[in-house]
KELOTI-446830 format. One record per residue (C-alpha): residue number from 1; x, y, z. Coordinates in Angstrom, 3 decimals, always signed. Last residue first. Layout:
<pt><tikol>NUM</tikol><X>X</X><Y>Y</Y><Z>Z</Z></pt>
...
***
This chain:
<pt><tikol>174</tikol><X>+64.170</X><Y>-98.107</Y><Z>+116.592</Z></pt>
<pt><tikol>173</tikol><X>+64.544</X><Y>-94.432</Y><Z>+115.240</Z></pt>
<pt><tikol>172</tikol><X>+61.628</X><Y>-95.296</Y><Z>+112.973</Z></pt>
<pt><tikol>171</tikol><X>+62.080</X><Y>-93.966</Y><Z>+109.630</Z></pt>
<pt><tikol>170</tikol><X>+59.845</X><Y>-91.653</Y><Z>+107.606</Z></pt>
<pt><tikol>169</tikol><X>+60.561</X><Y>-92.028</Y><Z>+103.611</Z></pt>
<pt><tikol>168</tikol><X>+58.796</X><Y>-89.247</Y><Z>+101.773</Z></pt>
<pt><tikol>167</tikol><X>+61.669</X><Y>-87.507</Y><Z>+100.083</Z></pt>
<pt><tikol>166</tikol><X>+64.327</X><Y>-90.378</Y><Z>+99.635</Z></pt>
<pt><tikol>165</tikol><X>+60.606</X><Y>-91.974</Y><Z>+97.812</Z></pt>
<pt><tikol>164</tikol><X>+58.273</X><Y>-94.699</Y><Z>+99.317</Z></pt>
<pt><tikol>163</tikol><X>+58.183</X><Y>-97.946</Y><Z>+98.152</Z></pt>
<pt><tikol>162</tikol><X>+60.624</X><Y>-98.930</Y><Z>+100.618</Z></pt>
<pt><tikol>161</tikol><X>+63.439</X><Y>-101.518</Y><Z>+101.116</Z></pt>
<pt><tikol>160</tikol><X>+65.749</X><Y>-100.774</Y><Z>+103.850</Z></pt>
<pt><tikol>159</tikol><X>+69.314</X><Y>-102.815</Y><Z>+104.393</Z></pt>
<pt><tikol>158</tikol><X>+71.502</X><Y>-103.217</Y><Z>+107.120</Z></pt>
<pt><tikol>157</tikol><X>+75.249</X><Y>-104.363</Y><Z>+107.431</Z></pt>
<pt><tikol>156</tikol><X>+76.698</X><Y>-103.693</Y><Z>+104.271</Z></pt>
<pt><tikol>155</tikol><X>+81.055</X><Y>-103.804</Y><Z>+104.618</Z></pt>
<pt><tikol>154</tikol><X>+82.803</X><Y>-100.079</Y><Z>+104.864</Z></pt>
<pt><tikol>153</tikol><X>+84.901</X><Y>-101.543</Y><Z>+107.252</Z></pt>
<pt><tikol>152</tikol><X>+82.760</X><Y>-99.694</Y><Z>+109.922</Z></pt>
<pt><tikol>151</tikol><X>+79.648</X><Y>-100.519</Y><Z>+109.338</Z></pt>
<pt><tikol>150</tikol><X>+77.768</X><Y>-99.513</Y><Z>+106.223</Z></pt>
<pt><tikol>149</tikol><X>+73.854</X><Y>-99.039</Y><Z>+105.581</Z></pt>
<pt><tikol>148</tikol><X>+72.418</X><Y>-99.788</Y><Z>+102.400</Z></pt>
<pt><tikol>147</tikol><X>+68.951</X><Y>-97.562</Y><Z>+101.364</Z></pt>
<pt><tikol>146</tikol><X>+66.913</X><Y>-99.114</Y><Z>+98.795</Z></pt>
<pt><tikol>145</tikol><X>+64.493</X><Y>-96.808</Y><Z>+97.259</Z></pt>
<pt><tikol>144</tikol><X>+61.236</X><Y>-96.789</Y><Z>+95.315</Z></pt>
<pt><tikol>143</tikol><X>+59.854</X><Y>-99.489</Y><Z>+93.221</Z></pt>
<pt><tikol>142</tikol><X>+61.824</X><Y>-98.783</Y><Z>+90.068</Z></pt>
<pt><tikol>141</tikol><X>+65.045</X><Y>-98.092</Y><Z>+92.396</Z></pt>
<pt><tikol>140</tikol><X>+66.814</X><Y>-95.211</Y><Z>+93.256</Z></pt>
<pt><tikol>139</tikol><X>+69.498</X><Y>-95.934</Y><Z>+95.569</Z></pt>
<pt><tikol>138</tikol><X>+70.531</X><Y>-94.570</Y><Z>+99.138</Z></pt>
<pt><tikol>137</tikol><X>+73.477</X><Y>-94.725</Y><Z>+100.813</Z></pt>
<pt><tikol>136</tikol><X>+74.781</X><Y>-94.964</Y><Z>+104.419</Z></pt>
<pt><tikol>135</tikol><X>+77.316</X><Y>-94.064</Y><Z>+106.946</Z></pt>
<pt><tikol>134</tikol><X>+79.233</X><Y>-91.582</Y><Z>+105.514</Z></pt>
<pt><tikol>133</tikol><X>+76.181</X><Y>-90.063</Y><Z>+103.632</Z></pt>
<pt><tikol>132</tikol><X>+74.813</X><Y>-90.543</Y><Z>+100.476</Z></pt>
<pt><tikol>131</tikol><X>+71.307</X><Y>-89.545</Y><Z>+98.423</Z></pt>
<pt><tikol>130</tikol><X>+70.064</X><Y>-90.754</Y><Z>+94.949</Z></pt>
<pt><tikol>129</tikol><X>+73.621</X><Y>-93.056</Y><Z>+94.610</Z></pt>
<pt><tikol>128</tikol><X>+75.411</X><Y>-93.792</Y><Z>+91.361</Z></pt>
<pt><tikol>127</tikol><X>+75.444</X><Y>-96.722</Y><Z>+89.676</Z></pt>
<pt><tikol>126</tikol><X>+73.315</X><Y>-99.903</Y><Z>+91.112</Z></pt>
<pt><tikol>125</tikol><X>+76.188</X><Y>-102.547</Y><Z>+90.559</Z></pt>
<pt><tikol>124</tikol><X>+79.130</X><Y>-100.928</Y><Z>+90.100</Z></pt>
<pt><tikol>123</tikol><X>+78.150</X><Y>-98.583</Y><Z>+91.819</Z></pt>
<pt><tikol>122</tikol><X>+77.808</X><Y>-100.653</Y><Z>+94.996</Z></pt>
<pt><tikol>121</tikol><X>+81.216</X><Y>-102.655</Y><Z>+95.027</Z></pt>
<pt><tikol>120</tikol><X>+83.230</X><Y>-99.898</Y><Z>+96.285</Z></pt>
<pt><tikol>119</tikol><X>+80.907</X><Y>-99.532</Y><Z>+99.393</Z></pt>
<pt><tikol>118</tikol><X>+81.643</X><Y>-103.571</Y><Z>+100.221</Z></pt>
<pt><tikol>117</tikol><X>+79.062</X><Y>-106.039</Y><Z>+100.154</Z></pt>
<pt><tikol>116</tikol><X>+78.238</X><Y>-107.924</Y><Z>+103.350</Z></pt>
<pt><tikol>115</tikol><X>+74.304</X><Y>-107.585</Y><Z>+102.871</Z></pt>
<pt><tikol>114</tikol><X>+73.804</X><Y>-107.017</Y><Z>+98.857</Z></pt>
<pt><tikol>113</tikol><X>+73.639</X><Y>-110.164</Y><Z>+97.101</Z></pt>
<pt><tikol>112</tikol><X>+71.157</X><Y>-110.296</Y><Z>+94.183</Z></pt>
<pt><tikol>111</tikol><X>+68.200</X><Y>-112.616</Y><Z>+94.523</Z></pt>
<pt><tikol>110</tikol><X>+68.817</X><Y>-112.213</Y><Z>+98.602</Z></pt>
<pt><tikol>109</tikol><X>+68.884</X><Y>-115.092</Y><Z>+100.626</Z></pt>
<pt><tikol>108</tikol><X>+67.567</X><Y>-115.869</Y><Z>+103.972</Z></pt>
<pt><tikol>107</tikol><X>+68.456</X><Y>-115.722</Y><Z>+107.512</Z></pt>
<pt><tikol>106</tikol><X>+68.857</X><Y>-111.876</Y><Z>+108.159</Z></pt>
<pt><tikol>105</tikol><X>+71.539</X><Y>-111.251</Y><Z>+111.331</Z></pt>
<pt><tikol>104</tikol><X>+73.348</X><Y>-108.729</Y><Z>+109.027</Z></pt>
<pt><tikol>103</tikol><X>+69.959</X><Y>-106.941</Y><Z>+108.928</Z></pt>
<pt><tikol>102</tikol><X>+67.319</X><Y>-106.353</Y><Z>+106.671</Z></pt>
<pt><tikol>101</tikol><X>+64.401</X><Y>-103.660</Y><Z>+107.007</Z></pt>
<pt><tikol>100</tikol><X>+60.843</X><Y>-102.979</Y><Z>+105.107</Z></pt>
<pt><tikol>99</tikol><X>+59.464</X><Y>-100.282</Y><Z>+104.682</Z></pt>
<pt><tikol>98</tikol><X>+56.117</X><Y>-98.902</Y><Z>+104.143</Z></pt>
<pt><tikol>97</tikol><X>+55.612</X><Y>-96.441</Y><Z>+107.046</Z></pt>
<pt><tikol>96</tikol><X>+52.585</X><Y>-97.868</Y><Z>+108.439</Z></pt>
<pt><tikol>95</tikol><X>+53.264</X><Y>-101.315</Y><Z>+107.751</Z></pt>
<pt><tikol>94</tikol><X>+57.013</X><Y>-101.446</Y><Z>+109.013</Z></pt>
<pt><tikol>93</tikol><X>+58.117</X><Y>-104.933</Y><Z>+107.856</Z></pt>
<pt><tikol>92</tikol><X>+61.007</X><Y>-106.098</Y><Z>+109.905</Z></pt>
<pt><tikol>91</tikol><X>+63.601</X><Y>-108.617</Y><Z>+109.060</Z></pt>
<pt><tikol>90</tikol><X>+66.528</X><Y>-110.688</Y><Z>+111.256</Z></pt>
<pt><tikol>89</tikol><X>+65.302</X><Y>-114.081</Y><Z>+111.181</Z></pt>
<pt><tikol>88</tikol><X>+64.371</X><Y>-114.518</Y><Z>+114.286</Z></pt>
<pt><tikol>87</tikol><X>+62.887</X><Y>-110.970</Y><Z>+114.574</Z></pt>
<pt><tikol>86</tikol><X>+60.771</X><Y>-111.855</Y><Z>+111.941</Z></pt>
<pt><tikol>85</tikol><X>+58.334</X><Y>-108.809</Y><Z>+112.883</Z></pt>
<pt><tikol>84</tikol><X>+55.234</X><Y>-107.085</Y><Z>+111.135</Z></pt>
<pt><tikol>83</tikol><X>+54.433</X><Y>-103.764</Y><Z>+111.714</Z></pt>
<pt><tikol>82</tikol><X>+52.786</X><Y>-100.806</Y><Z>+113.214</Z></pt>
<pt><tikol>81</tikol><X>+53.474</X><Y>-97.139</Y><Z>+113.295</Z></pt>
<pt><tikol>80</tikol><X>+56.873</X><Y>-96.583</Y><Z>+114.340</Z></pt>
<pt><tikol>79</tikol><X>+55.707</X><Y>-97.639</Y><Z>+118.019</Z></pt>
<pt><tikol>78</tikol><X>+51.953</X><Y>-97.731</Y><Z>+117.925</Z></pt>
<pt><tikol>77</tikol><X>+49.929</X><Y>-95.173</Y><Z>+119.491</Z></pt>
<pt><tikol>76</tikol><X>+49.663</X><Y>-93.896</Y><Z>+115.709</Z></pt>
<pt><tikol>75</tikol><X>+47.896</X><Y>-96.286</Y><Z>+114.250</Z></pt>
<pt><tikol>74</tikol><X>+48.892</X><Y>-100.333</Y><Z>+112.589</Z></pt>
<pt><tikol>73</tikol><X>+48.595</X><Y>-102.847</Y><Z>+114.998</Z></pt>
<pt><tikol>72</tikol><X>+51.701</X><Y>-104.274</Y><Z>+116.307</Z></pt>
<pt><tikol>71</tikol><X>+52.917</X><Y>-108.022</Y><Z>+115.223</Z></pt>
<pt><tikol>70</tikol><X>+55.059</X><Y>-110.580</Y><Z>+116.779</Z></pt>
<pt><tikol>69</tikol><X>+57.025</X><Y>-113.496</Y><Z>+115.652</Z></pt>
<pt><tikol>68</tikol><X>+56.591</X><Y>-113.975</Y><Z>+112.456</Z></pt>
<pt><tikol>67</tikol><X>+56.420</X><Y>-117.852</Y><Z>+110.325</Z></pt>
<pt><tikol>66</tikol><X>+52.571</X><Y>-116.771</Y><Z>+108.432</Z></pt>
<pt><tikol>65</tikol><X>+54.421</X><Y>-115.167</Y><Z>+105.709</Z></pt>
<pt><tikol>64</tikol><X>+51.581</X><Y>-114.990</Y><Z>+103.127</Z></pt>
<pt><tikol>63</tikol><X>+48.675</X><Y>-114.756</Y><Z>+105.824</Z></pt>
<pt><tikol>62</tikol><X>+50.606</X><Y>-112.631</Y><Z>+108.124</Z></pt>
<pt><tikol>61</tikol><X>+51.626</X><Y>-110.039</Y><Z>+105.180</Z></pt>
<pt><tikol>60</tikol><X>+47.785</X><Y>-109.928</Y><Z>+103.858</Z></pt>
<pt><tikol>59</tikol><X>+47.200</X><Y>-109.299</Y><Z>+107.297</Z></pt>
<pt><tikol>58</tikol><X>+49.703</X><Y>-105.869</Y><Z>+107.437</Z></pt>
<pt><tikol>57</tikol><X>+47.923</X><Y>-104.504</Y><Z>+103.762</Z></pt>
<pt><tikol>56</tikol><X>+51.089</X><Y>-104.565</Y><Z>+101.578</Z></pt>
<pt><tikol>55</tikol><X>+53.298</X><Y>-101.337</Y><Z>+101.099</Z></pt>
<pt><tikol>54</tikol><X>+56.096</X><Y>-103.074</Y><Z>+102.102</Z></pt>
<pt><tikol>53</tikol><X>+55.984</X><Y>-105.681</Y><Z>+99.112</Z></pt>
<pt><tikol>52</tikol><X>+54.797</X><Y>-109.268</Y><Z>+99.870</Z></pt>
<pt><tikol>51</tikol><X>+56.317</X><Y>-111.354</Y><Z>+96.884</Z></pt>
<pt><tikol>50</tikol><X>+58.649</X><Y>-113.487</Y><Z>+98.951</Z></pt>
<pt><tikol>49</tikol><X>+60.091</X><Y>-110.468</Y><Z>+100.496</Z></pt>
<pt><tikol>48</tikol><X>+59.612</X><Y>-107.209</Y><Z>+98.311</Z></pt>
<pt><tikol>47</tikol><X>+61.318</X><Y>-105.019</Y><Z>+96.248</Z></pt>
<pt><tikol>46</tikol><X>+61.456</X><Y>-105.803</Y><Z>+92.913</Z></pt>
<pt><tikol>45</tikol><X>+65.407</X><Y>-105.410</Y><Z>+91.979</Z></pt>
<pt><tikol>44</tikol><X>+66.180</X><Y>-105.653</Y><Z>+95.787</Z></pt>
<pt><tikol>43</tikol><X>+64.375</X><Y>-109.728</Y><Z>+95.786</Z></pt>
<pt><tikol>42</tikol><X>+64.209</X><Y>-110.551</Y><Z>+98.935</Z></pt>
<pt><tikol>41</tikol><X>+63.692</X><Y>-114.279</Y><Z>+99.459</Z></pt>
<pt><tikol>40</tikol><X>+62.758</X><Y>-115.892</Y><Z>+103.125</Z></pt>
<pt><tikol>39</tikol><X>+63.060</X><Y>-119.799</Y><Z>+102.678</Z></pt>
<pt><tikol>38</tikol><X>+59.926</X><Y>-121.724</Y><Z>+103.998</Z></pt>
<pt><tikol>37</tikol><X>+57.381</X><Y>-119.539</Y><Z>+105.476</Z></pt>
<pt><tikol>36</tikol><X>+56.886</X><Y>-122.451</Y><Z>+108.160</Z></pt>
<pt><tikol>35</tikol><X>+54.632</X><Y>-122.207</Y><Z>+111.000</Z></pt>
<pt><tikol>34</tikol><X>+55.165</X><Y>-122.988</Y><Z>+114.834</Z></pt>
<pt><tikol>33</tikol><X>+53.952</X><Y>-126.258</Y><Z>+115.617</Z></pt>
<pt><tikol>32</tikol><X>+52.084</X><Y>-126.093</Y><Z>+119.072</Z></pt>
<pt><tikol>31</tikol><X>+52.090</X><Y>-129.172</Y><Z>+121.432</Z></pt>
<pt><tikol>30</tikol><X>+49.329</X><Y>-128.181</Y><Z>+123.739</Z></pt>
<pt><tikol>29</tikol><X>+48.539</X><Y>-128.365</Y><Z>+127.185</Z></pt>
<pt><tikol>28</tikol><X>+45.101</X><Y>-128.573</Y><Z>+128.314</Z></pt>
<pt><tikol>27</tikol><X>+45.200</X><Y>-132.263</Y><Z>+129.755</Z></pt>
<pt><tikol>26</tikol><X>+48.728</X><Y>-131.333</Y><Z>+131.300</Z></pt>
<pt><tikol>25</tikol><X>+46.684</X><Y>-129.002</Y><Z>+133.713</Z></pt>
<pt><tikol>24</tikol><X>+43.762</X><Y>-131.439</Y><Z>+133.857</Z></pt>
<pt><tikol>23</tikol><X>+46.274</X><Y>-134.083</Y><Z>+134.964</Z></pt>
<pt><tikol>22</tikol><X>+48.074</X><Y>-131.755</Y><Z>+137.572</Z></pt>
<pt><tikol>21</tikol><X>+44.572</X><Y>-130.777</Y><Z>+139.092</Z></pt>
<pt><tikol>20</tikol><X>+43.109</X><Y>-134.248</Y><Z>+139.060</Z></pt>
<pt><tikol>19</tikol><X>+45.883</X><Y>-135.652</Y><Z>+140.947</Z></pt>
<pt><tikol>18</tikol><X>+46.271</X><Y>-132.754</Y><Z>+143.349</Z></pt>
<pt><tikol>17</tikol><X>+42.514</X><Y>-133.478</Y><Z>+144.530</Z></pt>
<pt><tikol>16</tikol><X>+43.105</X><Y>-137.086</Y><Z>+144.442</Z></pt>
<pt><tikol>15</tikol><X>+46.267</X><Y>-136.593</Y><Z>+146.936</Z></pt>
<pt><tikol>14</tikol><X>+44.165</X><Y>-133.645</Y><Z>+148.806</Z></pt>
<pt><tikol>13</tikol><X>+40.993</X><Y>-136.815</Y><Z>+149.163</Z></pt>
<pt><tikol>12</tikol><X>+43.838</X><Y>-139.244</Y><Z>+150.361</Z></pt>
<pt><tikol>11</tikol><X>+45.342</X><Y>-137.168</Y><Z>+153.165</Z></pt>
<pt><tikol>10</tikol><X>+41.843</X><Y>-135.988</Y><Z>+154.116</Z></pt>
<pt><tikol>9</tikol><X>+40.773</X><Y>-140.001</Y><Z>+154.659</Z></pt>
<pt><tikol>8</tikol><X>+43.937</X><Y>-140.207</Y><Z>+156.125</Z></pt>
<pt><tikol>7</tikol><X>+43.070</X><Y>-137.815</Y><Z>+158.590</Z></pt>
<pt><tikol>6</tikol><X>+39.670</X><Y>-138.842</Y><Z>+159.789</Z></pt>
<pt><tikol>5</tikol><X>+41.098</X><Y>-142.076</Y><Z>+160.025</Z></pt>
<pt><tikol>4</tikol><X>+43.642</X><Y>-140.943</Y><Z>+162.377</Z></pt>
<pt><tikol>3</tikol><X>+40.925</X><Y>-139.070</Y><Z>+164.425</Z></pt>
<pt><tikol>2</tikol><X>+38.506</X><Y>-142.066</Y><Z>+164.521</Z></pt>
<pt><tikol>1</tikol><X>+41.473</X><Y>-143.910</Y><Z>+166.574</Z></pt>
***
């Protein structure tokens, strides 16, 4: 009889401890709201996204656009020199290399449509490219350069905006 009472007390202690542990985990859990940047707007004539230039300080970028999905501190050990990334929105800032990559997965808008344009439409809007290859063209802009990449249908599917020149830009292979 004494053994069964002891067993019952142990079961109660075990249950109470389990309830307390579960309750403490639930008490520390928090709902976190992801910061909202509003609509990301790429201005290809001014060379910025929501007034953030590719050569801006990374901390300024994170403060001005708090909805980033990840970031990597600048430095030689960082892949591509570091950056502020908005992978859910199709845009990445490479901070040490001073350029922005906007892909066809971009969720935002352009002040002048570029993504999705045909190769033949670029000349009418931006003139002759400074450099070109079979799959890309680089246009001289007031702030630096804009590089556009074409898919197999000769439609722009990626845009790079940089404050650097065609001679100075150092693109990452990622």
